[in-house]
LOPA-503112 format. One line per field, with one value per residue (C-alpha): residue number from 1; residue in three letters; x, y, z. Coordinates in nm, 3 decimals. Layout:
<nodes>
n = (NUM;...) .
res = (ALA;...) .
px = (X;...) .
py = (Y;...) .
pz = (Z;...) .
</nodes>
This chain:
<nodes>
n = (1;2;3;4;5;6;7;8;9;10;11;12;13;14;15;16;17;18;19;20;21;22;23;24;25;26;27;28;29;30;31;32;33;34;35;36;37;38;39;40;41;42;43;44;45;46;47;48;49;50;51;52;53;54;55;56;57;58;59;60;61;62;63;64;65;66;67;68;69;70;71;72;73;74;75;76;77;78;79;80;81;82;83;84;85;86;87;88;89;90;91;92;93;94;95;96;97;98;99;100;101;102;103;104;105;106;107;108;109;110;111;112;113;114;115;116;117;118;119;120;121;122;123;124;125;126;127;128;129;130;131;132;133;134;135;136;137;138;139;140;141;142;143;144;145;146;147;148;149;150;151;152;153;154;155;156;157;158;159;160;161;162;163;164;165;166;167;168;169;170;171;172;173;174;175;176;177;178;179;180;181;182;183;184;185;186;187;188;189;190;191;192;193;194;195;196;197;198;199;200;201;202;203;204;205;206;207;208;209;210;211;212;213;214;215;216;217;218;219;220;221;222;223;224;225;226;227;228;229;230;231;232;233;234;235;236;237;238;239;240;241;242;243;244;245;246;247;248;249;250;251;252;253;254;255;256;257;258;259;260;261;262;263;264;265;266;267;268;269;270;271;272;273;274;275;276;277;278;279;280;281;282;283;284;285;286;287;288;289;290;291;292;293;294;295;296;297;298;299;300;301;302;303;304;305;306;307;308;309;310;311;312;313;314;315;316;317;318;319;320;321;322;323;324;325;326;327;328;329;330;331;332;333;334;335;336;337;338;339;340;341;342;343;344;345;346;347;348;349;350;351;352;353;354;355;356;357;358;359;360;361;362;363;364;365;366;367;368;369;370;371;372;373;374;375;376;377;378;379;380;381;382;383;384;385;386;387;388;389;390;391;392;393;394;395;396;397;398;399;400;401;402;403;404;405;406;407;408;409;410;411;412;413;414;415;416;417;418;419;420;421;422;423;424;425;426;427;428;429;430;431;432;433;434;435;436;437;438;439;440;441;442;443;444;445;446;447;448;449;450;451;452;453;454;455;456;457;458;459;460;461;462;463;464;465;466;467;468;469;470;471;472;473;474;475;476;477;478;479;480;481;482;483;484;485;486;487;488;489;490;491;492;493;494;495;496;497;498;499;500;501;502;503;504;505;506;507;508;509;510;511;512;513;514;515) .
res = (MET;ILE;LEU;GLU;ALA;VAL;TRP;ILE;GLY;PHE;ALA;PHE;SER;LEU;GLY;MET;LEU;VAL;ARG;LEU;CYS;GLY;LEU;PRO;PRO;LEU;ILE;GLY;TYR;LEU;ALA;ALA;GLY;PHE;ALA;ILE;THR;ALA;SER;THR;GLU;ALA;LEU;GLN;LEU;PRO;GLN;GLY;HIS;ALA;ILE;ILE;GLU;HIS;VAL;ALA;HIS;LEU;GLY;VAL;LEU;LEU;LEU;LEU;PHE;THR;VAL;GLY;LEU;LYS;LEU;ASN;MET;ARG;SER;LEU;LEU;LYS;PRO;GLU;VAL;LEU;GLY;GLY;SER;VAL;LEU;HIS;PHE;ALA;LEU;SER;GLY;LEU;LEU;TYR;ALA;PRO;VAL;ILE;TRP;LEU;ALA;PHE;ASP;SER;SER;TRP;TYR;HIS;ALA;LEU;MET;LEU;GLY;ALA;ALA;LEU;ALA;PHE;SER;SER;THR;VAL;LEU;ALA;ALA;LYS;VAL;LEU;GLU;GLY;LYS;ARG;GLU;ILE;ARG;ALA;PHE;HIS;GLY;ARG;VAL;ALA;ILE;GLY;ILE;LEU;VAL;VAL;GLN;ASP;LEU;ILE;ALA;MET;ALA;MET;LEU;SER;PHE;SER;SER;GLY;ILE;THR;PRO;SER;TYR;TRP;ALA;LEU;LEU;VAL;LEU;ALA;VAL;PRO;LEU;LEU;ARG;PRO;LEU;LEU;PHE;LYS;LEU;LEU;ASP;LEU;THR;GLY;HIS;ASP;ASP;LEU;GLN;ILE;LEU;PHE;GLY;VAL;LEU;LEU;ALA;VAL;VAL;ALA;GLY;GLY;MET;GLY;PHE;HIS;ALA;VAL;GLY;LEU;SER;ALA;GLU;LEU;GLY;ALA;LEU;VAL;PHE;GLY;ALA;LEU;LEU;ALA;LYS;HIS;PRO;ARG;ALA;GLY;GLU;LEU;SER;LYS;THR;LEU;TRP;SER;LEU;LYS;GLU;PHE;PHE;LEU;VAL;GLY;PHE;PHE;LEU;GLN;ILE;GLY;LEU;GLY;GLY;LEU;PRO;ASP;GLN;SER;ALA;TRP;LEU;PHE;ALA;ALA;LEU;MET;SER;ILE;LEU;LEU;PRO;LEU;LYS;ALA;ALA;LEU;PHE;PHE;ALA;LEU;LEU;VAL;LEU;PHE;LYS;LEU;ARG;ALA;ARG;SER;ALA;PHE;LEU;SER;GLY;LEU;THR;LEU;SER;ASN;TYR;SER;GLU;PHE;ALA;LEU;ILE;VAL;ALA;SER;VAL;ALA;MET;PRO;GLN;PHE;LEU;ILE;PRO;LEU;ALA;LEU;THR;VAL;ALA;LEU;SER;PHE;VAL;ILE;SER;ALA;PRO;LEU;ASN;ARG;TYR;ALA;HIS;PRO;LEU;TYR;GLU;ARG;LEU;ALA;SER;ARG;LEU;ILE;PRO;LEU;GLU;ARG;ASN;ILE;HIS;HIS;PRO;ASP;GLU;GLN;PRO;VAL;THR;LEU;GLY;ASP;ALA;GLU;VAL;MET;ILE;MET;GLY;MET;GLY;ARG;THR;GLY;GLY;ALA;ALA;TYR;ASP;TYR;LEU;LYS;HIS;LYS;THR;HIS;LEU;VAL;GLY;LEU;ASP;SER;ASP;PRO;ALA;ARG;VAL;ARG;GLN;PHE;GLN;GLU;ARG;GLY;ASP;ASN;VAL;LEU;PHE;ALA;ASP;ALA;GLU;ASP;GLN;VAL;PHE;TRP;GLN;GLY;LEU;ASP;LEU;GLY;ARG;VAL;LYS;ALA;VAL;ILE;LEU;CYS;LEU;SER;ASP;SER;GLU;ALA;LYS;LEU;ILE;ALA;THR;GLN;LYS;LEU;ARG;ALA;ALA;GLY;PHE;ALA;GLY;LEU;ILE;VAL;SER;HIS;SER;MET;GLN;GLN;ASP;GLU;ALA;ARG;LYS;ILE;MET;ALA;ALA;GLY;ALA;ASP;HIS;THR;TYR;LEU;THR;MET;SER;GLU;ALA;GLY;LEU;GLY;LEU;ALA;GLU;ARG;VAL;ARG;GLN;HIS;ILE;SER;LEU;PRO;GLY) .
px = (2.763;2.707;2.329;2.304;2.517;2.296;1.974;2.095;2.257;1.950;1.710;1.906;1.935;1.571;1.459;1.663;1.538;1.178;1.228;1.383;1.031;0.841;0.713;0.749;1.063;0.885;0.774;1.152;1.187;0.938;1.074;1.432;1.300;1.168;1.501;1.704;1.479;1.526;1.901;1.961;2.118;2.323;2.463;2.513;2.362;2.326;1.960;1.827;1.583;1.561;1.752;1.544;1.226;1.318;1.416;1.077;0.883;1.073;0.987;0.620;0.618;0.803;0.535;0.232;0.386;0.416;0.088;-0.053;0.155;-0.112;-0.421;-0.722;-0.870;-1.229;-1.251;-1.268;-1.592;-1.714;-2.013;-1.781;-1.519;-1.676;-1.967;-1.760;-1.511;-1.718;-1.971;-1.698;-1.528;-1.854;-1.945;-1.620;-1.544;-1.886;-1.829;-1.468;-1.553;-1.764;-1.526;-1.244;-1.444;-1.570;-1.235;-0.995;-1.195;-1.119;-1.338;-1.599;-1.389;-1.067;-1.271;-1.430;-1.090;-0.932;-1.229;-1.205;-0.814;-0.852;-1.117;-0.825;-0.619;-0.254;-0.190;0.176;0.116;-0.159;0.019;0.326;0.127;-0.055;0.250;0.430;0.169;0.122;-0.233;-0.242;-0.411;-0.650;-1.004;-0.998;-0.662;-0.790;-1.097;-0.844;-0.635;-0.934;-1.081;-0.736;-0.727;-1.085;-0.985;-0.641;-0.861;-1.087;-0.783;-0.658;-0.976;-0.974;-0.603;-0.737;-1.016;-0.821;-0.527;-0.728;-0.504;-0.677;-0.534;-0.433;-0.621;-0.288;-0.453;-0.715;-0.406;-0.413;-0.721;-0.500;-0.243;-0.411;-0.319;0.039;-0.012;0.109;0.422;0.464;0.422;0.659;0.909;0.887;0.963;1.274;1.410;1.528;1.556;1.839;1.942;1.747;1.426;1.483;1.556;1.237;1.033;1.184;1.143;0.784;0.702;0.937;0.958;0.654;0.412;0.557;0.677;0.445;0.135;0.277;0.342;-0.023;-0.142;-0.229;-0.078;0.262;0.124;-0.143;0.052;0.309;-0.022;-0.172;0.169;0.193;-0.185;-0.113;0.127;-0.070;-0.184;0.148;0.297;0.603;0.421;0.501;0.849;0.916;0.728;0.983;1.271;1.190;1.134;1.458;1.498;1.164;1.211;1.525;1.328;1.068;1.278;1.314;0.969;0.888;1.199;1.055;0.736;0.943;1.189;0.875;0.941;0.862;0.514;0.401;0.151;-0.148;-0.041;-0.025;-0.351;-0.489;-0.308;-0.407;-0.787;-0.763;-0.601;-0.883;-1.133;-0.926;-1.149;-1.440;-1.297;-1.223;-1.605;-1.735;-1.544;-1.649;-2.019;-1.995;-1.854;-2.082;-2.376;-2.208;-2.249;-1.894;-1.843;-1.737;-1.396;-1.318;-1.479;-1.275;-0.943;-1.013;-1.113;-0.818;-0.591;-0.745;-0.744;-0.484;-0.448;-0.310;0.021;-0.233;-0.356;-0.024;-0.032;-0.367;-0.247;0.063;-0.154;-0.461;-0.384;-0.005;-0.057;-0.200;0.102;0.266;-0.033;-0.124;0.223;0.203;-0.147;-0.066;0.281;0.067;-0.194;0.090;0.232;-0.128;-0.236;0.113;0.111;-0.250;-0.251;0.037;-0.212;-0.505;-0.606;-0.574;-0.764;-1.062;-1.053;-1.129;-1.391;-1.534;-1.827;-1.944;-1.863;-2.015;-2.376;-2.349;-2.325;-2.639;-2.828;-2.775;-2.538;-2.170;-1.908;-1.652;-1.831;-1.597;-1.710;-1.712;-1.744;-1.636;-1.902;-1.814;-1.510;-1.209;-0.971;-0.926;-0.764;-0.657;-0.588;-0.802;-0.597;-0.462;-0.283;-0.557;-0.829;-0.648;-0.620;-0.992;-1.095;-0.873;-1.006;-1.354;-1.498;-1.277;-1.357;-1.553;-1.367;-1.385;-1.204;-1.105;-1.018;-0.960;-1.088;-1.489;-1.517;-1.326;-1.521;-1.835;-1.723;-1.660;-1.992;-2.172;-2.048;-2.166;-1.825;-1.810;-1.562;-1.602;-1.462;-1.166;-0.860;-0.572;-0.422;-0.720;-0.668;-1.050;-1.099;-0.881;-1.026;-1.370;-1.268;-1.409;-1.208;-1.445;-1.335;-1.058;-0.768;-0.550;-0.486;-0.355;-0.191;-0.192;-0.177;0.029;0.191;0.455;0.371;0.022;0.103;0.338;0.066;-0.180;0.059;0.120;-0.224;-0.317;-0.070;-0.138;-0.509;-0.395;-0.430;-0.236;-0.326;-0.146;-0.031;0.123;0.224;0.314;0.614;0.825;1.135;1.383;1.410;1.054;0.975;1.227;1.049;0.710;0.848;0.966;0.662;0.513;0.427;0.456;0.550;0.630;0.634;0.842;0.597;0.825;1.042;0.741;0.619;0.959;0.933;0.596;0.724;1.005;0.764;0.549;0.840;0.952;0.613;0.589;0.947;0.919;1.218;1.266;1.111) .
py = (-1.652;-1.286;-1.318;-1.537;-1.261;-0.996;-1.174;-1.278;-0.939;-0.732;-0.959;-0.970;-0.576;-0.508;-0.759;-0.668;-0.288;-0.389;-0.600;-0.296;-0.123;-0.373;-0.525;-0.888;-0.952;-1.085;-0.728;-0.662;-0.949;-0.830;-0.484;-0.632;-0.821;-0.484;-0.337;-0.577;-0.559;-0.165;-0.198;-0.478;-0.213;-0.012;-0.347;-0.489;-0.819;-1.098;-1.239;-1.537;-1.628;-1.981;-2.057;-1.825;-1.968;-2.335;-2.208;-2.062;-2.355;-2.560;-2.329;-2.337;-2.720;-2.759;-2.483;-2.686;-3.008;-2.876;-2.720;-3.065;-3.211;-3.007;-3.058;-3.232;-3.337;-3.397;-3.006;-2.965;-3.085;-2.872;-2.624;-2.312;-2.442;-2.574;-2.335;-2.053;-2.097;-2.151;-1.908;-1.636;-1.726;-1.663;-1.356;-1.172;-1.261;-1.127;-0.799;-0.751;-0.809;-0.492;-0.265;-0.412;-0.383;-0.003;0.110;-0.055;-0.100;-0.501;-0.720;-0.918;-1.248;-1.064;-0.899;-1.217;-1.394;-1.122;-1.114;-1.472;-1.480;-1.201;-1.392;-1.632;-1.574;-1.651;-2.001;-1.902;-1.567;-1.699;-2.031;-1.818;-1.588;-1.869;-2.054;-1.751;-1.668;-2.035;-2.046;-2.305;-2.564;-2.310;-2.335;-2.005;-2.121;-2.465;-2.278;-2.052;-2.322;-2.556;-2.260;-2.200;-2.569;-2.561;-2.229;-2.402;-2.696;-2.424;-2.265;-2.546;-2.622;-2.245;-2.337;-2.652;-2.440;-2.180;-2.359;-2.637;-2.902;-3.157;-3.429;-3.760;-4.081;-4.159;-3.903;-4.159;-4.318;-4.052;-4.200;-4.474;-4.261;-4.305;-4.667;-4.560;-4.423;-4.728;-4.756;-4.370;-4.429;-4.702;-4.505;-4.187;-4.400;-4.549;-4.208;-4.103;-3.735;-3.628;-3.576;-3.865;-3.731;-3.395;-3.596;-3.788;-3.490;-3.327;-3.647;-3.671;-3.281;-3.262;-3.586;-3.809;-3.510;-3.252;-3.446;-3.727;-3.515;-3.283;-3.594;-3.700;-3.348;-3.245;-2.947;-3.004;-2.774;-3.011;-3.317;-3.178;-3.084;-3.407;-3.629;-3.393;-3.439;-3.845;-3.801;-3.558;-3.803;-3.965;-3.869;-3.735;-3.515;-3.194;-3.314;-3.331;-3.002;-2.848;-3.010;-2.877;-2.514;-2.338;-2.513;-2.416;-2.058;-2.009;-2.135;-1.911;-1.615;-1.707;-1.688;-1.343;-1.226;-1.383;-1.173;-0.834;-0.994;-1.022;-0.676;-0.299;-0.178;0.126;0.371;0.168;-0.124;0.116;0.240;-0.131;-0.246;0.087;0.008;-0.363;-0.267;-0.030;-0.310;-0.555;-0.467;-0.576;-0.894;-0.921;-0.823;-1.078;-1.356;-1.219;-1.226;-1.570;-1.722;-1.572;-1.694;-2.046;-1.984;-1.899;-1.654;-1.296;-1.363;-1.670;-1.511;-1.189;-1.366;-1.607;-1.337;-1.117;-1.395;-1.432;-1.086;-1.091;-1.169;-1.533;-1.599;-1.837;-1.513;-1.479;-1.826;-1.798;-1.490;-1.640;-1.894;-1.712;-1.342;-1.289;-0.892;-0.845;-1.028;-0.710;-0.554;-0.875;-0.917;-0.561;-0.616;-0.947;-0.784;-0.446;-0.694;-0.858;-0.521;-0.434;-0.790;-0.876;-0.612;-0.614;-0.986;-0.925;-0.695;-0.918;-1.002;-0.617;-0.519;-0.756;-0.629;-0.290;-0.381;-0.673;-0.459;-0.376;-0.721;-0.970;-0.836;-0.970;-1.306;-1.530;-1.640;-2.005;-2.261;-2.180;-2.473;-2.286;-2.203;-2.268;-2.320;-2.062;-2.326;-2.669;-2.764;-3.013;-3.148;-3.212;-3.330;-3.142;-3.309;-3.081;-3.268;-3.566;-3.768;-4.089;-4.015;-3.778;-4.031;-4.307;-4.084;-4.008;-4.359;-4.456;-4.181;-4.136;-4.395;-4.265;-3.890;-3.615;-3.549;-3.299;-3.324;-3.033;-3.053;-2.790;-3.042;-3.014;-3.353;-3.498;-3.344;-3.466;-3.843;-3.843;-3.670;-3.922;-4.207;-4.000;-3.858;-3.515;-3.334;-2.987;-2.777;-2.542;-2.406;-2.359;-2.080;-1.880;-1.563;-1.529;-1.894;-1.826;-1.492;-1.638;-1.972;-2.042;-2.335;-2.393;-2.717;-2.834;-2.971;-3.113;-3.051;-3.320;-3.153;-3.402;-3.145;-3.249;-2.910;-2.804;-2.442;-2.501;-2.709;-2.408;-2.154;-2.372;-2.390;-2.026;-1.929;-2.164;-2.036;-1.653;-1.731;-1.830;-2.220;-2.373;-2.750;-3.015;-2.971;-3.271;-3.294;-3.555;-3.482;-3.637;-3.459;-3.370;-3.007;-2.973;-3.122;-2.866;-2.565;-2.698;-2.748;-2.389;-2.253;-2.384;-2.762;-2.982;-3.307;-3.392;-3.743;-3.856;-4.039;-4.304;-4.332;-4.398;-4.665;-4.836;-4.823;-4.999;-5.281;-5.328;-5.361;-5.601;-5.828;-5.794;-5.890;-6.181;-6.351;-6.240;-6.011;-5.827;-5.476) .
pz = (-26.956;-27.023;-27.050;-26.761;-26.553;-26.640;-26.573;-26.240;-26.135;-26.249;-26.073;-25.728;-25.747;-25.839;-25.609;-25.319;-25.389;-25.376;-25.080;-24.894;-24.978;-24.804;-25.136;-25.258;-25.452;-25.732;-25.854;-25.871;-26.083;-26.314;-26.341;-26.387;-26.703;-26.852;-26.756;-26.929;-27.235;-27.250;-27.184;-27.460;-27.705;-27.468;-27.294;-27.634;-27.518;-27.746;-27.825;-27.692;-27.436;-27.491;-27.183;-26.941;-27.092;-27.016;-26.653;-26.605;-26.754;-26.501;-26.194;-26.305;-26.325;-25.979;-25.841;-25.976;-25.849;-25.492;-25.513;-25.621;-25.303;-25.100;-25.285;-25.226;-25.543;-25.371;-25.321;-25.693;-25.695;-25.425;-25.541;-25.436;-25.643;-25.953;-25.978;-25.870;-26.128;-26.396;-26.336;-26.280;-26.593;-26.813;-26.643;-26.628;-26.967;-27.076;-26.885;-27.016;-27.384;-27.438;-27.268;-27.484;-27.818;-27.726;-27.620;-27.850;-28.161;-28.156;-28.358;-28.153;-28.173;-28.039;-27.767;-27.654;-27.663;-27.467;-27.214;-27.157;-27.119;-26.871;-26.672;-26.547;-26.215;-26.194;-26.062;-26.014;-25.827;-25.611;-25.513;-25.426;-25.211;-25.030;-24.956;-24.839;-24.589;-24.488;-24.605;-24.891;-24.660;-24.489;-24.622;-24.850;-24.961;-25.074;-25.242;-25.441;-25.567;-25.665;-25.859;-26.025;-26.118;-26.278;-26.459;-26.593;-26.714;-26.900;-27.050;-27.201;-27.357;-27.494;-27.624;-27.807;-27.955;-28.077;-28.216;-28.344;-28.186;-27.967;-27.754;-27.894;-27.810;-27.597;-27.378;-27.217;-27.061;-26.817;-26.660;-26.546;-26.383;-26.025;-26.040;-26.011;-25.660;-25.462;-25.669;-25.602;-25.242;-25.216;-25.429;-25.217;-24.886;-25.040;-25.158;-24.791;-24.692;-24.917;-25.269;-25.395;-25.262;-25.464;-25.792;-25.741;-25.722;-26.033;-26.184;-26.132;-26.206;-26.490;-26.655;-26.578;-26.537;-26.782;-27.053;-27.022;-27.031;-27.304;-27.547;-27.539;-27.615;-27.276;-27.074;-26.901;-26.612;-26.566;-26.565;-26.283;-26.094;-26.108;-26.007;-25.697;-25.609;-25.647;-25.363;-25.138;-24.917;-24.851;-24.475;-24.622;-24.888;-24.682;-24.644;-25.026;-25.075;-24.836;-24.991;-25.331;-25.213;-25.281;-25.617;-25.698;-25.568;-25.799;-26.101;-26.063;-26.083;-26.451;-26.482;-26.380;-26.560;-26.887;-26.866;-26.870;-27.132;-27.387;-27.512;-27.404;-27.423;-27.660;-27.570;-27.682;-27.456;-27.150;-27.216;-27.242;-26.911;-26.721;-26.822;-26.716;-26.418;-26.323;-26.389;-26.155;-25.830;-26.046;-26.056;-25.727;-25.635;-25.864;-25.693;-25.341;-25.466;-25.604;-25.310;-25.063;-25.285;-25.233;-24.863;-24.746;-24.458;-24.583;-24.436;-24.661;-24.970;-24.927;-24.869;-25.164;-25.389;-25.314;-25.379;-25.716;-25.804;-26.080;-26.437;-26.536;-26.722;-26.915;-27.080;-27.232;-27.365;-27.519;-27.674;-27.823;-28.008;-28.110;-28.110;-28.102;-28.157;-27.804;-27.654;-27.530;-27.393;-27.202;-27.069;-26.911;-26.796;-26.624;-26.468;-26.377;-26.190;-26.020;-25.891;-25.758;-25.635;-25.443;-25.191;-25.139;-25.049;-24.795;-24.599;-24.685;-24.315;-24.192;-24.481;-24.383;-24.040;-24.162;-24.401;-24.168;-24.030;-24.394;-24.547;-24.301;-24.329;-24.695;-24.579;-24.628;-24.330;-24.376;-24.268;-24.419;-24.514;-24.353;-24.027;-23.707;-23.367;-23.077;-22.803;-22.732;-22.511;-22.229;-22.402;-22.188;-22.462;-22.800;-23.105;-23.370;-23.712;-23.762;-24.005;-23.936;-23.632;-23.495;-23.592;-23.424;-23.088;-23.136;-23.155;-22.840;-22.616;-22.717;-22.484;-22.182;-22.171;-22.325;-22.671;-22.947;-23.294;-23.537;-23.878;-24.174;-24.446;-24.442;-24.639;-24.347;-24.096;-24.263;-24.261;-23.884;-23.817;-24.035;-23.796;-23.496;-23.374;-23.228;-23.497;-23.619;-23.886;-23.769;-23.911;-23.695;-23.879;-23.902;-23.653;-23.623;-23.517;-23.217;-23.108;-23.086;-22.941;-22.560;-22.455;-22.155;-21.977;-22.214;-22.002;-22.278;-22.650;-22.889;-23.210;-23.505;-23.791;-24.072;-24.127;-23.881;-23.908;-23.815;-23.509;-23.410;-23.436;-23.253;-22.961;-22.962;-22.978;-22.707;-22.465;-22.554;-22.488;-22.111;-22.181;-21.901;-21.966;-22.146;-22.506;-22.653;-23.051;-23.294;-23.496;-23.812;-23.751;-23.441;-23.540;-23.580;-23.207;-23.076;-23.218;-23.108;-22.744;-22.773;-22.872;-22.549;-22.587;-22.277;-22.490;-22.846;-22.989;-23.276;-23.454;-23.616;-23.296;-23.089;-23.342;-23.313;-22.934;-22.967;-23.173;-22.947;-22.650;-22.820;-22.876;-22.527;-22.365;-22.636;-22.551;-22.147;-22.175;-21.830;-21.834) .
</nodes>
């Protein structure tokens, strides 16, 4: 218990200290790992990091599972995601390798491997930052997560190449995993809202995804992500993600501690980390340039690029297999990149506002996939969120009034547009959207967004803009409904309760009960 007491004590103390300085606590956890390593002899601590490594691994699996719950797999095939990730990997690897070869007298093989490893961005940090800012569903958040997923696939290919290990023939069974979706949906429906739901999430993330994929020679992290993605379209996927939040946050402390517990760096390691940190803006600039090339607005390209401006924990995994002599320098490099990236991402939106006048002229003069409307025309009713609930509301009202639908999923928007509906791309959590929007003749707004935070933001922004019309929102939970009402909505409808009332009304009419 001595080790656990030291780990938790150091993590809490330095995490709190960093938080009081206005920085994310994860930087304190990184510092705690190095502090524990430096104090091992003085405190006479026993050796053994197996427990913290296991805790760290569980944290990563749970994080990637919750990311999968919010992931649209179709987004991986978008040009900006697939093209941006592959081109960035190739170009940044080629740019880093000569610098490493010249500065540290490495062999070309090691220089290329290190350059490739440093091309990856941290899935853990990026997902944590996006979740913390409630931007994982925003367009730039989905682009960043999509790029990270493609990078993870490339990293696993690198690991197979460097270690000589290839997946077993049983890995082909993974292609049949999507067939499990109906069963998983049914099981999630049966778990309720309490501890059984938590166990179900852990079962899928750690056992089915983590152990299952590892058993056939694939990445456990990929397995957790895939099983999360299988549930992404379930109505209670957001609820499951919230249920696992605290458990995931606790285990992730172990991940950041583990980096620092890897050992203390020497002078050469500090020089390596310092040089790679200096090159970090190059990584961000390359992401920005490629995403603008793929027709994104400057804002989306900047926010996505800044989210990805760090080095990845996969660099440490690659190093441990292919070049263990570089493990400590890379660990320090990854840690420093977190220290730089985390506070920058906290102020990402103010930073963009200051740089917007210089970045916007760099946009391509063509249609952008994330272009948002500035006017709603003659629409009298606006529906935000065009999933099943929003789509049903749109179909009911479209022949009765002038109507406009808004959704932050470009693929879904395109589907509605192809059938002739007036549906536009818009991100309810995008400050720029609300600043430039002319509500025109809109008299009523229906909020069918799946994320409760997005519904709160939309309600607050509408009222702040002076909108005095009707705001109606659907909700799955009573406490969520109360918050939306407090933010300024006129009515909230508990979806399941209303469905029950509708069923009862049908029965009353059928058997002629009194009204």
